[in-house]
ROKE-518831 format. One record per residue (C-alpha): residue number from 0; chain; y, z negated, x negated. Coordinates in steps of 0.2 Angstrom, whole numbers, plus 5000, padded with zeros to 4 digits. Layout:
<rec><n>NUM</n><chain>A</chain><c2>Y</c2><c3>Z</c3><c1>X</c1></rec>
...
END
This chain:
<rec><n>0</n><chain>A</chain><c2>4972</c2><c3>5189</c3><c1>4928</c1></rec>
<rec><n>1</n><chain>A</chain><c2>4962</c2><c3>5171</c3><c1>4927</c1></rec>
<rec><n>2</n><chain>A</chain><c2>4957</c2><c3>5163</c3><c1>4941</c1></rec>
<rec><n>3</n><chain>A</chain><c2>4965</c2><c3>5147</c3><c1>4945</c1></rec>
<rec><n>4</n><chain>A</chain><c2>4953</c2><c3>5133</c3><c1>4952</c1></rec>
<rec><n>5</n><chain>A</chain><c2>4958</c2><c3>5115</c3><c1>4958</c1></rec>
<rec><n>6</n><chain>A</chain><c2>4956</c2><c3>5103</c3><c1>4942</c1></rec>
<rec><n>7</n><chain>A</chain><c2>4941</c2><c3>5092</c3><c1>4947</c1></rec>
<rec><n>8</n><chain>A</chain><c2>4947</c2><c3>5074</c3><c1>4954</c1></rec>
<rec><n>9</n><chain>A</chain><c2>4939</c2><c3>5059</c3><c1>4944</c1></rec>
<rec><n>10</n><chain>A</chain><c2>4939</c2><c3>5043</c3><c1>4954</c1></rec>
<rec><n>11</n><chain>A</chain><c2>4951</c2><c3>5029</c3><c1>4948</c1></rec>
<rec><n>12</n><chain>A</chain><c2>4935</c2><c3>5017</c3><c1>4947</c1></rec>
<rec><n>13</n><chain>A</chain><c2>4918</c2><c3>5026</c3><c1>4942</c1></rec>
<rec><n>14</n><chain>A</chain><c2>4903</c2><c3>5018</c3><c1>4953</c1></rec>
<rec><n>15</n><chain>A</chain><c2>4897</c2><c3>5005</c3><c1>4939</c1></rec>
<rec><n>16</n><chain>A</chain><c2>4915</c2><c3>4999</c3><c1>4936</c1></rec>
<rec><n>17</n><chain>A</chain><c2>4914</c2><c3>4997</c3><c1>4957</c1></rec>
<rec><n>18</n><chain>A</chain><c2>4901</c2><c3>4985</c3><c1>4955</c1></rec>
<rec><n>19</n><chain>A</chain><c2>4906</c2><c3>4977</c3><c1>4941</c1></rec>
<rec><n>20</n><chain>A</chain><c2>4923</c2><c3>4973</c3><c1>4952</c1></rec>
<rec><n>21</n><chain>A</chain><c2>4913</c2><c3>4968</c3><c1>4966</c1></rec>
<rec><n>22</n><chain>A</chain><c2>4904</c2><c3>4956</c3><c1>4955</c1></rec>
<rec><n>23</n><chain>A</chain><c2>4921</c2><c3>4946</c3><c1>4953</c1></rec>
<rec><n>24</n><chain>A</chain><c2>4921</c2><c3>4929</c3><c1>4958</c1></rec>
<rec><n>25</n><chain>A</chain><c2>4932</c2><c3>4929</c3><c1>4974</c1></rec>
<rec><n>26</n><chain>A</chain><c2>4940</c2><c3>4915</c3><c1>4969</c1></rec>
<rec><n>27</n><chain>A</chain><c2>4945</c2><c3>4923</c3><c1>4952</c1></rec>
<rec><n>28</n><chain>A</chain><c2>4953</c2><c3>4939</c3><c1>4960</c1></rec>
<rec><n>29</n><chain>A</chain><c2>4963</c2><c3>4927</c3><c1>4973</c1></rec>
<rec><n>30</n><chain>A</chain><c2>4969</c2><c3>4917</c3><c1>4960</c1></rec>
<rec><n>31</n><chain>A</chain><c2>4974</c2><c3>4933</c3><c1>4951</c1></rec>
<rec><n>32</n><chain>A</chain><c2>4985</c2><c3>4939</c3><c1>4968</c1></rec>
<rec><n>33</n><chain>A</chain><c2>4994</c2><c3>4925</c3><c1>4970</c1></rec>
<rec><n>34</n><chain>A</chain><c2>5009</c2><c3>4920</c3><c1>4960</c1></rec>
<rec><n>35</n><chain>A</chain><c2>5010</c2><c3>4903</c3><c1>4950</c1></rec>
<rec><n>36</n><chain>A</chain><c2>5020</c2><c3>4892</c3><c1>4960</c1></rec>
<rec><n>37</n><chain>A</chain><c2>5035</c2><c3>4885</c3><c1>4950</c1></rec>
<rec><n>38</n><chain>A</chain><c2>5025</c2><c3>4886</c3><c1>4933</c1></rec>
<rec><n>39</n><chain>A</chain><c2>5043</c2><c3>4896</c3><c1>4927</c1></rec>
<rec><n>40</n><chain>A</chain><c2>5058</c2><c3>4887</c3><c1>4937</c1></rec>
<rec><n>41</n><chain>A</chain><c2>5073</c2><c3>4899</c3><c1>4935</c1></rec>
<rec><n>42</n><chain>A</chain><c2>5090</c2><c3>4897</c3><c1>4930</c1></rec>
<rec><n>43</n><chain>A</chain><c2>5102</c2><c3>4883</c3><c1>4940</c1></rec>
<rec><n>44</n><chain>A</chain><c2>5109</c2><c3>4893</c3><c1>4953</c1></rec>
<rec><n>45</n><chain>A</chain><c2>5093</c2><c3>4907</c3><c1>4956</c1></rec>
<rec><n>46</n><chain>A</chain><c2>5084</c2><c3>4900</c3><c1>4972</c1></rec>
<rec><n>47</n><chain>A</chain><c2>5087</c2><c3>4903</c3><c1>4989</c1></rec>
<rec><n>48</n><chain>A</chain><c2>5098</c2><c3>4889</c3><c1>4996</c1></rec>
<rec><n>49</n><chain>A</chain><c2>5111</c2><c3>4894</c3><c1>4981</c1></rec>
<rec><n>50</n><chain>A</chain><c2>5108</c2><c3>4913</c3><c1>4984</c1></rec>
<rec><n>51</n><chain>A</chain><c2>5109</c2><c3>4915</c3><c1>5001</c1></rec>
<rec><n>52</n><chain>A</chain><c2>5127</c2><c3>4909</c3><c1>5003</c1></rec>
<rec><n>53</n><chain>A</chain><c2>5133</c2><c3>4916</c3><c1>4987</c1></rec>
<rec><n>54</n><chain>A</chain><c2>5149</c2><c3>4927</c3><c1>4984</c1></rec>
<rec><n>55</n><chain>A</chain><c2>5142</c2><c3>4943</c3><c1>4976</c1></rec>
<rec><n>56</n><chain>A</chain><c2>5152</c2><c3>4956</c3><c1>4967</c1></rec>
<rec><n>57</n><chain>A</chain><c2>5143</c2><c3>4972</c3><c1>4962</c1></rec>
<rec><n>58</n><chain>A</chain><c2>5148</c2><c3>4979</c3><c1>4946</c1></rec>
<rec><n>59</n><chain>A</chain><c2>5149</c2><c3>4997</c3><c1>4940</c1></rec>
<rec><n>60</n><chain>A</chain><c2>5131</c2><c3>5004</c3><c1>4941</c1></rec>
<rec><n>61</n><chain>A</chain><c2>5124</c2><c3>5013</c3><c1>4925</c1></rec>
<rec><n>62</n><chain>A</chain><c2>5111</c2><c3>5025</c3><c1>4923</c1></rec>
<rec><n>63</n><chain>A</chain><c2>5100</c2><c3>5024</c3><c1>4905</c1></rec>
<rec><n>64</n><chain>A</chain><c2>5088</c2><c3>5034</c3><c1>4900</c1></rec>
<rec><n>65</n><chain>A</chain><c2>5090</c2><c3>5052</c3><c1>4900</c1></rec>
<rec><n>66</n><chain>A</chain><c2>5107</c2><c3>5053</c3><c1>4912</c1></rec>
<rec><n>67</n><chain>A</chain><c2>5106</c2><c3>5071</c3><c1>4910</c1></rec>
<rec><n>68</n><chain>A</chain><c2>5090</c2><c3>5074</c3><c1>4922</c1></rec>
<rec><n>69</n><chain>A</chain><c2>5103</c2><c3>5077</c3><c1>4934</c1></rec>
<rec><n>70</n><chain>A</chain><c2>5119</c2><c3>5087</c3><c1>4934</c1></rec>
<rec><n>71</n><chain>A</chain><c2>5135</c2><c3>5077</c3><c1>4933</c1></rec>
<rec><n>72</n><chain>A</chain><c2>5139</c2><c3>5080</c3><c1>4953</c1></rec>
<rec><n>73</n><chain>A</chain><c2>5120</c2><c3>5071</c3><c1>4955</c1></rec>
<rec><n>74</n><chain>A</chain><c2>5123</c2><c3>5060</c3><c1>4944</c1></rec>
<rec><n>75</n><chain>A</chain><c2>5139</c2><c3>5055</c3><c1>4953</c1></rec>
<rec><n>76</n><chain>A</chain><c2>5133</c2><c3>5054</c3><c1>4970</c1></rec>
<rec><n>77</n><chain>A</chain><c2>5117</c2><c3>5043</c3><c1>4963</c1></rec>
<rec><n>78</n><chain>A</chain><c2>5129</c2><c3>5031</c3><c1>4956</c1></rec>
<rec><n>79</n><chain>A</chain><c2>5139</c2><c3>5029</c3><c1>4972</c1></rec>
<rec><n>80</n><chain>A</chain><c2>5123</c2><c3>5027</c3><c1>4982</c1></rec>
<rec><n>81</n><chain>A</chain><c2>5116</c2><c3>5012</c3><c1>4968</c1></rec>
<rec><n>82</n><chain>A</chain><c2>5133</c2><c3>5005</c3><c1>4969</c1></rec>
<rec><n>83</n><chain>A</chain><c2>5136</c2><c3>5006</c3><c1>4989</c1></rec>
<rec><n>84</n><chain>A</chain><c2>5116</c2><c3>5002</c3><c1>4993</c1></rec>
<rec><n>85</n><chain>A</chain><c2>5113</c2><c3>4986</c3><c1>4982</c1></rec>
<rec><n>86</n><chain>A</chain><c2>5126</c2><c3>4979</c3><c1>4990</c1></rec>
<rec><n>87</n><chain>A</chain><c2>5118</c2><c3>4982</c3><c1>5007</c1></rec>
<rec><n>88</n><chain>A</chain><c2>5102</c2><c3>4977</c3><c1>5001</c1></rec>
<rec><n>89</n><chain>A</chain><c2>5108</c2><c3>4959</c3><c1>4995</c1></rec>
<rec><n>90</n><chain>A</chain><c2>5120</c2><c3>4958</c3><c1>5012</c1></rec>
<rec><n>91</n><chain>A</chain><c2>5103</c2><c3>4962</c3><c1>5021</c1></rec>
<rec><n>92</n><chain>A</chain><c2>5092</c2><c3>4948</c3><c1>5011</c1></rec>
<rec><n>93</n><chain>A</chain><c2>5106</c2><c3>4936</c3><c1>5014</c1></rec>
<rec><n>94</n><chain>A</chain><c2>5116</c2><c3>4940</c3><c1>5028</c1></rec>
<rec><n>95</n><chain>A</chain><c2>5129</c2><c3>4923</c3><c1>5024</c1></rec>
<rec><n>96</n><chain>A</chain><c2>5133</c2><c3>4931</c3><c1>5007</c1></rec>
<rec><n>97</n><chain>A</chain><c2>5148</c2><c3>4938</c3><c1>5004</c1></rec>
<rec><n>98</n><chain>A</chain><c2>5152</c2><c3>4954</c3><c1>4993</c1></rec>
<rec><n>99</n><chain>A</chain><c2>5167</c2><c3>4955</c3><c1>4985</c1></rec>
<rec><n>100</n><chain>A</chain><c2>5176</c2><c3>4970</c3><c1>4976</c1></rec>
<rec><n>101</n><chain>A</chain><c2>5187</c2><c3>4958</c3><c1>4964</c1></rec>
<rec><n>102</n><chain>A</chain><c2>5178</c2><c3>4955</c3><c1>4946</c1></rec>
<rec><n>103</n><chain>A</chain><c2>5187</c2><c3>4941</c3><c1>4944</c1></rec>
<rec><n>104</n><chain>A</chain><c2>5182</c2><c3>4931</c3><c1>4958</c1></rec>
<rec><n>105</n><chain>A</chain><c2>5180</c2><c3>4914</c3><c1>4954</c1></rec>
<rec><n>106</n><chain>A</chain><c2>5160</c2><c3>4909</c3><c1>4956</c1></rec>
<rec><n>107</n><chain>A</chain><c2>5154</c2><c3>4925</c3><c1>4961</c1></rec>
<rec><n>108</n><chain>A</chain><c2>5138</c2><c3>4931</c3><c1>4956</c1></rec>
<rec><n>109</n><chain>A</chain><c2>5140</c2><c3>4946</c3><c1>4946</c1></rec>
<rec><n>110</n><chain>A</chain><c2>5127</c2><c3>4961</c3><c1>4950</c1></rec>
<rec><n>111</n><chain>A</chain><c2>5126</c2><c3>4976</c3><c1>4941</c1></rec>
<rec><n>112</n><chain>A</chain><c2>5114</c2><c3>4989</c3><c1>4948</c1></rec>
<rec><n>113</n><chain>A</chain><c2>5105</c2><c3>4999</c3><c1>4935</c1></rec>
<rec><n>114</n><chain>A</chain><c2>5093</c2><c3>5015</c3><c1>4935</c1></rec>
<rec><n>115</n><chain>A</chain><c2>5082</c2><c3>5020</c3><c1>4920</c1></rec>
<rec><n>116</n><chain>A</chain><c2>5076</c2><c3>5037</c3><c1>4920</c1></rec>
<rec><n>117</n><chain>A</chain><c2>5062</c2><c3>5045</c3><c1>4911</c1></rec>
<rec><n>118</n><chain>A</chain><c2>5064</c2><c3>5059</c3><c1>4899</c1></rec>
<rec><n>119</n><chain>A</chain><c2>5060</c2><c3>5071</c3><c1>4912</c1></rec>
<rec><n>120</n><chain>A</chain><c2>5060</c2><c3>5071</c3><c1>4933</c1></rec>
<rec><n>121</n><chain>A</chain><c2>5043</c2><c3>5075</c3><c1>4934</c1></rec>
<rec><n>122</n><chain>A</chain><c2>5033</c2><c3>5070</c3><c1>4950</c1></rec>
<rec><n>123</n><chain>A</chain><c2>5021</c2><c3>5058</c3><c1>4939</c1></rec>
<rec><n>124</n><chain>A</chain><c2>5036</c2><c3>5050</c3><c1>4929</c1></rec>
<rec><n>125</n><chain>A</chain><c2>5042</c2><c3>5034</c3><c1>4935</c1></rec>
<rec><n>126</n><chain>A</chain><c2>5061</c2><c3>5026</c3><c1>4936</c1></rec>
<rec><n>127</n><chain>A</chain><c2>5064</c2><c3>5010</c3><c1>4934</c1></rec>
<rec><n>128</n><chain>A</chain><c2>5078</c2><c3>5000</c3><c1>4946</c1></rec>
<rec><n>129</n><chain>A</chain><c2>5086</c2><c3>4985</c3><c1>4940</c1></rec>
<rec><n>130</n><chain>A</chain><c2>5098</c2><c3>4973</c3><c1>4949</c1></rec>
<rec><n>131</n><chain>A</chain><c2>5105</c2><c3>4963</c3><c1>4933</c1></rec>
<rec><n>132</n><chain>A</chain><c2>5112</c2><c3>4947</c3><c1>4938</c1></rec>
<rec><n>133</n><chain>A</chain><c2>5125</c2><c3>4936</c3><c1>4931</c1></rec>
<rec><n>134</n><chain>A</chain><c2>5126</c2><c3>4918</c3><c1>4937</c1></rec>
<rec><n>135</n><chain>A</chain><c2>5142</c2><c3>4908</c3><c1>4938</c1></rec>
<rec><n>136</n><chain>A</chain><c2>5134</c2><c3>4895</c3><c1>4924</c1></rec>
<rec><n>137</n><chain>A</chain><c2>5133</c2><c3>4910</c3><c1>4915</c1></rec>
<rec><n>138</n><chain>A</chain><c2>5115</c2><c3>4914</c3><c1>4915</c1></rec>
<rec><n>139</n><chain>A</chain><c2>5107</c2><c3>4932</c3><c1>4917</c1></rec>
<rec><n>140</n><chain>A</chain><c2>5091</c2><c3>4936</c3><c1>4926</c1></rec>
<rec><n>141</n><chain>A</chain><c2>5085</c2><c3>4954</c3><c1>4930</c1></rec>
<rec><n>142</n><chain>A</chain><c2>5074</c2><c3>4958</c3><c1>4944</c1></rec>
<rec><n>143</n><chain>A</chain><c2>5067</c2><c3>4975</c3><c1>4941</c1></rec>
<rec><n>144</n><chain>A</chain><c2>5055</c2><c3>4987</c3><c1>4949</c1></rec>
<rec><n>145</n><chain>A</chain><c2>5046</c2><c3>5005</c3><c1>4943</c1></rec>
<rec><n>146</n><chain>A</chain><c2>5045</c2><c3>5017</c3><c1>4956</c1></rec>
<rec><n>147</n><chain>A</chain><c2>5037</c2><c3>5033</c3><c1>4957</c1></rec>
<rec><n>148</n><chain>A</chain><c2>5049</c2><c3>5050</c3><c1>4954</c1></rec>
<rec><n>149</n><chain>A</chain><c2>5037</c2><c3>5059</c3><c1>4969</c1></rec>
<rec><n>150</n><chain>A</chain><c2>5040</c2><c3>5041</c3><c1>4981</c1></rec>
<rec><n>151</n><chain>A</chain><c2>5059</c2><c3>5044</c3><c1>4979</c1></rec>
<rec><n>152</n><chain>A</chain><c2>5061</c2><c3>5061</c3><c1>4981</c1></rec>
<rec><n>153</n><chain>A</chain><c2>5053</c2><c3>5060</c3><c1>4998</c1></rec>
<rec><n>154</n><chain>A</chain><c2>5065</c2><c3>5046</c3><c1>5001</c1></rec>
<rec><n>155</n><chain>A</chain><c2>5079</c2><c3>5059</c3><c1>4999</c1></rec>
<rec><n>156</n><chain>A</chain><c2>5096</c2><c3>5053</c3><c1>5004</c1></rec>
<rec><n>157</n><chain>A</chain><c2>5088</c2><c3>5035</c3><c1>5007</c1></rec>
<rec><n>158</n><chain>A</chain><c2>5081</c2><c3>5033</c3><c1>4991</c1></rec>
<rec><n>159</n><chain>A</chain><c2>5092</c2><c3>5021</c3><c1>4983</c1></rec>
<rec><n>160</n><chain>A</chain><c2>5093</c2><c3>5009</c3><c1>5000</c1></rec>
<rec><n>161</n><chain>A</chain><c2>5074</c2><c3>5010</c3><c1>4999</c1></rec>
<rec><n>162</n><chain>A</chain><c2>5073</c2><c3>5003</c3><c1>4979</c1></rec>
<rec><n>163</n><chain>A</chain><c2>5086</c2><c3>4990</c3><c1>4983</c1></rec>
<rec><n>164</n><chain>A</chain><c2>5078</c2><c3>4984</c3><c1>4997</c1></rec>
<rec><n>165</n><chain>A</chain><c2>5062</c2><c3>4981</c3><c1>4988</c1></rec>
<rec><n>166</n><chain>A</chain><c2>5070</c2><c3>4974</c3><c1>4972</c1></rec>
<rec><n>167</n><chain>A</chain><c2>5079</c2><c3>4961</c3><c1>4986</c1></rec>
<rec><n>168</n><chain>A</chain><c2>5063</c2><c3>4955</c3><c1>4994</c1></rec>
<rec><n>169</n><chain>A</chain><c2>5060</c2><c3>4949</c3><c1>4977</c1></rec>
<rec><n>170</n><chain>A</chain><c2>5075</c2><c3>4937</c3><c1>4975</c1></rec>
<rec><n>171</n><chain>A</chain><c2>5071</c2><c3>4919</c3><c1>4980</c1></rec>
END
């Protein structure tokens, strides 16, 4: 039987690379870390004031990518959690917002939660969570973020809640 050994760990940055990073001017690093002010203005209605008092309708969530990565029963549970937890995340972000159920609600922001799965749910792969917003004026905005499969597995039943809370914090 072959002897199993632990793979050699390689640091993300080698010593010479760490020295080069350390030599970068602090101003350059600070500029790279800060968001660019209003260089890209969002569409009409995509601001904190409008979104904080808006009415939202959560549309049927979608799983894109490999929907067979989980069983049909698990998939149904994930879709239900996506709908429920995305609405909860928006409400926590904007306490004065109203969550409506009728997609025909006039002036409502329509939100579709989307989960893009990798071909295989391996611990090192990533899933992409998205909230697709359709504003009353007809503009579309997508907020998305990648999440590690292992991170979400560790969250267990709170995984969808966690994902959509992270996305909601990125809203204006």
